[in-house]
N, C-alpha and C positions, 0 to 999 in steps of 0.2 A: 156821575161819570157816564151814564148812558149805557152801561154794560148789561143791564138786566131790566126787563119789563116787569112792572108790578104784578100784572096778571100771571106771568110765568112764575114769579116767586110764589104767589099764592098756590098755583097748581102744584109746585114742588112741595110746599108746606103741607098740602093735603095728601101728598103721596101719589099724585097723578103723573108725576115726572120722576123717573128712577134716580136721576142724579142731576145736580144743579149745573154741572159743566155742560150738559146737553143744551141748555137754553141761554147761557151767557153769550153776549155778543163779542166774544174774543176767544182766542185759543188758550189752552192751559198755560203756555209759556207766558203770555201777557198777563194772565190772571195771577200767576205766581210772582211775576215781577211787581205787580201792584201790591201784593201782600208783603213782599220783601221791603218795598219802599215804606209802606205803612209801619212795618216793624221797626225800621230804622228811625222814623220820626217818633214812634212811641218810646224807643230807647232813649233818644235825645231828650224827651220830655219826662224821663224817669217814670214812665207808666208801667204798671205791673201787667202780667199776662194771666188770663184765666181761660181755660179751655171749657167750652160749654157743649153739652150733648144736645144736639138738635133732634127733636122728635116731631112726628107728624101731628097735625092739628085736625080737629073735626070730630064729630060724634058718630059718624057712620062706620068708621073703621077702628080697629084697635090701634093704640099708639105703637109706633115703630120708629127706629132710628132713621134719620135722613142721611143720605150720602151726598157728598159734594162732587166727587170725581167718579168717572166710569170705572177706573181700576180699583178704587177703594183703598189706595195706598195710604198707610197710616200717617205718613209725613204730610201728605197733601191734605188729608182729612183734618189733621190737627191744625194745620196752618189756616184753613178756612174757618175752623171752629174756635179760633183764638179771639177773645175779646181783650181790649186794652183798657185797664182801669186805673183810676187815680189812687195812688198810695199816699197816705198822709192827708194834709190839709189841702182843700181846694185853693186856698190863698196862695200856697207855695206853687201849686200847679199853674195857676193863672199868671203868677209872676214869671215863671219859667216860659210859659207860652207867649206872653207878651215880649219877653226878651228874645225869643226865637223869631218872632215875626218882625222884630226891628233889625235883625242882622241880615 
């Protein structure tokens, strides 16, 4: 989607950037809209939600939680940290995905 440079992502993962929102190439409103649309598609595909705690990487600093937003708002942080996962069989998921792409 072109909203984030790989180098900036790595800098954030290493803790060199205080929050991801600072380096994404859109405002928080657009990022939130993208996340909502992904959530709607995930819902339509019966995907489950899993919240993941993102931590810094690297050996030079102690592990610390990563932030997505400047404000640290829990709703925003949770939205960015949500992974969508297949529940049940992959065959069922692929059938649903194929059906969604045909409509």
